[in-house]
C-alpha positions as CSV (number, residue, x, y, z in Angstrom):
1,M,218.5,135.5,162.1
2,G,222.0,136.6,161.0
3,V,224.0,134.5,158.6
4,F,221.8,131.5,159.2
5,V,219.4,132.8,156.6
6,F,222.0,132.3,153.9
7,L,223.1,128.8,154.8
8,P,220.2,126.9,153.2
9,L,221.1,128.7,149.9
10,I,224.5,127.0,149.7
11,L,224.0,123.8,151.8
12,P,222.6,121.9,148.7
13,L,226.3,121.5,147.8
14,T,226.5,118.8,150.5
15,A,224.1,116.6,148.5
16,L,226.3,116.5,145.4
17,P,228.8,113.8,146.6
18,I,226.1,111.3,147.5
19,A,224.3,111.9,144.2
20,R,226.8,110.0,142.1
21,L,227.8,107.5,144.8
22,A,224.1,106.6,145.6
23,E,223.5,105.3,142.0
24,Q,226.5,103.0,142.4
25,H,226.1,101.6,145.9
26,L,222.4,101.7,146.6
27,H,219.4,99.9,145.0
28,P,218.1,102.3,142.3
29,R,214.7,102.4,144.0
30,T,216.3,103.5,147.3
31,A,218.6,106.0,145.6
32,A,215.8,107.6,143.6
33,R,213.6,108.0,146.6
34,L,216.4,109.2,148.9
35,L,217.8,111.8,146.5
36,T,214.3,113.1,145.7
37,A,213.6,113.5,149.4
38,V,216.9,115.3,150.0
39,A,216.3,117.6,147.0
40,V,212.8,118.5,148.1
41,I,213.8,119.2,151.7
42,L,216.8,121.4,150.6
43,A,214.7,123.2,148.1
44,V,212.0,124.0,150.7
45,C,214.5,125.3,153.1
46,S,216.1,127.4,150.4
47,T,212.8,128.9,149.4
48,V,211.8,129.6,153.0
49,C,215.0,131.6,153.5
50,L,214.4,133.5,150.2
51,C,211.0,134.4,151.4
52,L,212.5,135.7,154.7
53,L,214.9,137.8,152.7
54,V,212.1,139.1,150.5
55,V,210.3,140.4,153.7
56,V,213.4,142.4,154.6
57,G,213.9,143.5,151.0
58,T,210.3,144.5,150.4
59,A,210.3,146.6,153.6
60,Q,212.9,148.9,152.0
61,L,210.8,149.7,149.0
62,P,208.7,152.8,148.9
63,G,205.0,152.1,149.0
64,N,205.5,148.5,150.1
65,P,202.4,146.7,151.5
66,L,204.1,145.7,154.7
67,P,203.5,147.5,158.0
68,D,205.7,150.6,158.4
69,S,207.2,149.2,161.6
70,W,208.7,146.4,159.5
71,S,211.1,148.8,157.8
72,D,212.6,149.6,161.2
73,P,216.5,149.5,161.3
74,E,216.2,146.6,163.8
75,V,214.6,144.5,161.1
76,R,217.2,145.3,158.5
77,A,220.0,144.6,161.0
78,A,218.7,141.1,161.3
79,V,220.2,140.3,157.8
80,P,223.8,141.0,156.9
81,G,224.1,143.2,153.8
82,D,220.3,143.7,153.9
83,E,220.3,146.4,151.1
84,I,221.8,144.1,148.5
85,A,220.5,140.7,149.8
86,G,217.0,141.9,150.3
87,K,216.5,143.3,146.9
88,L,218.3,140.5,145.1
89,S,216.1,138.0,146.9
90,I,213.0,139.6,145.4
91,V,214.3,139.0,141.9
92,A,215.4,135.5,142.8
93,L,212.1,134.5,144.3
94,A,210.2,135.9,141.3
95,G,212.4,133.7,139.1
96,V,211.7,130.6,141.2
97,V,208.0,131.1,141.1
98,T,208.1,131.7,137.4
99,A,210.2,128.6,136.8
100,W,207.7,126.5,138.9
101,A,204.8,127.8,137.0
102,V,206.4,127.0,133.6
103,A,207.4,123.5,134.7
104,L,204.0,122.7,136.0
105,F,202.3,124.2,133.0
106,R,204.4,122.1,130.6
107,D,203.9,119.0,132.6
108,R,200.1,119.4,132.5
109,R,200.1,120.4,128.9
110,Y,202.0,117.4,127.7
111,R,199.8,115.0,129.6
112,T,196.6,116.6,128.4
113,R,197.6,116.7,124.8
114,A,198.7,113.1,124.8
115,H,195.6,111.8,126.5
116,R,193.4,113.8,124.1
117,A,195.3,112.3,121.2
118,L,194.8,108.8,122.6
119,A,191.1,109.5,123.1
120,G,190.8,110.5,119.4
121,L,192.4,107.1,118.4
122,G,189.6,105.3,120.3
123,T,191.9,103.0,122.3
124,S,191.3,102.4,126.0
125,S,193.6,99.5,126.9
126,E,196.6,100.0,129.1
127,V,199.0,99.4,126.2
128,A,198.2,101.7,123.2
129,V,199.9,100.5,120.0
130,L,200.2,103.4,117.6
131,G,200.6,102.9,113.9
132,D,203.8,104.8,113.5
133,D,207.1,103.7,111.8
134,S,209.1,105.9,114.2
135,P,210.4,103.6,117.0
136,Y,209.4,104.9,120.5
137,A,207.8,103.8,123.7
138,Y,206.7,106.0,126.6
139,A,204.9,105.6,129.9
140,L,202.2,108.3,129.9
141,P,201.2,109.3,133.5
142,G,197.6,109.5,134.4
143,S,195.7,112.8,134.1
144,S,192.6,114.3,135.7
145,A,191.5,115.8,132.4
146,R,188.1,114.6,130.9
147,G,188.4,111.4,129.1
148,A,192.0,110.7,130.3
149,S,193.2,107.6,132.1
150,R,193.9,108.3,135.8
151,T,196.2,105.3,136.1
152,G,198.4,106.0,133.1
153,R,199.0,104.4,129.7
154,I,201.9,102.8,127.9
155,L,202.4,104.1,124.4
156,V,204.4,102.0,121.9
157,S,204.8,102.4,118.2
158,T,204.6,99.6,115.7
159,G,208.0,100.7,114.6
160,M,209.4,99.9,118.0
161,L,207.6,96.5,118.3
162,A,208.8,95.5,114.9
163,A,212.4,96.0,116.0
164,L,212.1,93.6,119.0
165,T,211.5,90.0,119.5
166,D,208.6,88.7,121.6
167,T,210.7,88.3,124.8
168,E,212.2,91.8,124.3
169,R,208.8,93.3,123.8
170,H,207.7,91.7,127.1
171,A,210.8,93.3,128.8
172,L,210.1,96.7,127.2
173,L,206.4,96.7,128.4
174,A,207.5,95.6,131.8
175,H,209.9,98.4,132.0
176,E,207.3,101.0,131.0
177,R,204.8,99.5,133.4
178,A,207.3,99.8,136.2
179,H,207.5,103.6,135.5
180,L,203.7,103.8,136.0
181,H,203.5,101.6,139.0
182,G,206.5,103.3,140.7
183,H,205.1,106.8,139.9
184,H,208.4,107.8,138.6
185,H,207.0,110.9,136.9
186,R,206.2,112.3,140.3
187,L,209.8,111.9,141.5
188,L,211.1,113.5,138.3
189,L,208.7,116.4,138.6
190,L,209.6,117.0,142.3
191,V,213.3,117.0,141.6
192,R,212.8,119.3,138.6
193,L,210.9,121.8,140.8
194,A,213.6,121.5,143.4
195,A,216.2,122.4,140.8
196,C,214.1,125.4,139.9
197,A,214.2,126.5,143.5
198,N,218.0,126.2,143.8
199,P,220.3,125.8,140.8
200,L,222.8,123.9,143.0
201,L,220.3,121.0,143.0
202,R,220.3,120.7,139.2
203,P,222.8,117.8,139.1
204,L,220.3,115.7,141.0
205,R,217.9,115.8,138.1
206,G,220.0,113.7,135.9
207,V,220.9,111.3,138.7
208,V,217.3,110.7,139.8
209,G,216.4,110.3,136.1
210,Y,219.0,107.6,135.7
211,C,218.0,105.9,139.0
212,T,214.3,105.7,137.9
213,E,215.4,104.1,134.6
214,R,217.6,101.6,136.5
215,W,214.7,101.0,138.8
216,A,212.4,100.2,135.9
217,D,215.2,98.0,134.3
218,E,215.4,95.9,137.5
219,E,211.6,95.5,137.7
220,A,211.6,94.4,134.0
221,A,214.4,91.9,134.7
222,R,212.4,90.6,137.7
223,A,209.2,90.3,135.6
224,T,210.9,88.5,132.7
225,G,213.2,86.4,134.9
226,D,216.0,87.1,132.4
227,R,218.5,89.9,133.0
228,R,220.4,89.3,129.7
229,T,217.2,89.5,127.6
230,T,216.2,92.7,129.5
231,A,219.7,94.2,128.8
232,R,219.4,93.3,125.2
233,A,215.9,94.9,125.0
234,V,217.2,98.1,126.7
235,G,220.1,98.4,124.3
236,K,218.2,97.6,121.2
237,A,215.3,99.9,122.0
238,A,217.7,102.8,122.6
239,L,219.6,102.0,119.4
240,V,216.5,102.0,117.1
241,A,214.9,105.0,118.9
242,S,218.0,107.1,118.2
243,R,217.5,106.5,114.5
244,G,213.9,107.6,114.4
245,V,211.9,110.7,115.3
246,A,211.7,110.9,119.1
247,G,208.0,110.2,119.9
248,G,206.6,111.2,116.6
249,R,204.7,114.4,116.1
250,V,201.8,114.0,118.4
251,F,203.6,112.6,121.4
252,S,207.0,114.4,121.1
253,G,206.3,116.3,124.3
254,L,206.4,113.1,126.3
255,A,210.2,113.3,126.0
256,A,209.8,115.5,129.1
257,F,209.1,112.4,131.1
258,A,211.9,110.3,129.6
259,E,215.2,110.4,131.4
260,A,217.0,107.5,129.7
261,G,220.4,108.1,131.2
262,P,223.6,106.5,129.9
263,V,222.3,103.3,128.1
264,P,225.7,101.5,128.2
265,R,225.8,101.8,132.0
266,R,222.3,100.5,132.3
267,V,223.1,97.5,130.1
268,A,226.3,96.8,132.1
269,A,224.3,97.0,135.3
270,L,221.8,94.5,134.0
271,L,224.5,92.1,133.0
272,G,225.9,92.3,136.5
273,P,224.5,90.9,139.8
274,V,221.1,91.9,141.2
275,P,221.6,94.9,143.5
276,P,220.7,94.3,147.1
277,A,217.2,95.5,147.8
278,H,218.0,96.5,151.3
279,G,221.4,97.8,152.3
280,W,223.3,100.8,153.3
281,P,227.0,101.6,152.7
282,S,229.3,101.4,155.7
283,A,230.2,104.7,157.3
284,L,233.8,103.9,156.5
285,T,233.3,103.8,152.8
286,R,233.2,106.8,150.4
287,A,229.4,106.3,149.9
288,G,228.9,106.2,153.7
289,V,230.8,109.4,154.3
290,A,228.9,111.1,151.5
291,A,225.6,109.9,152.9
292,L,226.6,111.3,156.3
293,V,227.6,114.6,154.8
294,A,224.3,114.9,152.9
295,A,222.3,114.0,156.0
296,A,224.2,116.6,158.0
297,G,223.7,119.2,155.3
298,T,220.0,118.5,155.1
299,A,219.6,118.7,158.9
300,A,221.7,121.9,159.0
301,S,219.6,123.4,156.3
302,T,216.4,122.6,158.1
303,L,217.6,123.9,161.4
304,S,219.0,127.1,159.8
305,A,215.7,127.8,158.0
306,L,213.8,127.2,161.2
307,N,216.2,129.4,163.2
308,A,215.9,132.2,160.7
309,T,212.1,132.0,160.6
310,V,211.8,132.1,164.4
311,G,214.4,134.9,164.6
312,L,212.7,137.1,162.1
313,F,209.3,136.4,163.7
314,L,210.6,137.5,167.1
315,V,212.2,140.6,165.6
316,L,209.0,141.6,163.8
317,R,206.9,140.9,166.8
318,G,209.2,143.0,169.0
319,V,209.1,145.9,166.5
320,G,205.3,145.7,166.2
321,L,204.8,145.7,170.0
322,G,207.3,148.5,170.4
């Protein structure tokens, strides 16, 4: 196993260069999916190696539930600095599991509360217009709770609708509908869980959030057929929302699903040309080099985790047979 067990813990650093460059050189749909996949793979590899270290660390504790043969010196020798690394990994893995539980609990709680509040209002249409002077609009993901919509709902306040023209309202609703149809909440949740598994992946949260907003912006521009109107709707909605109470009292928790990103950059992108739907930066460009580095880091992390797993399995098997 050796030092390979530690590599997946630091290899997420290889994904950081592509994070910023992807949002500039790739279609936001491609960038969001790519970065989420990279984050998930790196987080899984990092967690697997933490689990392997926990096995070594737990074997050193008195009264541990593992077989006595697993505390053999040969097992501890499989990990450099086993005394420190093994025990620290126990604390780290406990922190990861706790962070996952909190994130999943909050995600479910926000959805359940919002759907229950909507059920109490007696509205069942896809777009729920709420009588609230506070300007806000949210895409509420579906929920399996009783009485909830499984396909998701769009929540928009009368305060937000009053601030926009008819064409801008159309763009706003198309934007929120794109969030639902693209299942952006799943990407955001996955990258949030990945960041809980390894702090080095936290920068990807903001980038994926920005890419999902840009993705929804492009879908809204395509639906309306007017990029300038969509840009105006995005800017105006952000401006009036910043002056009000974010989401009102009942739906304030839905801010967990909102990753608005830098609005001026989104508006500037909408005023520019349509990004190519299919394309990949040349290997000779900065984005191409960063993509190769991220791919190499992801592959190395996967191979290191696999190597460490097989190595520890063979060591434990040899000790058990001995």
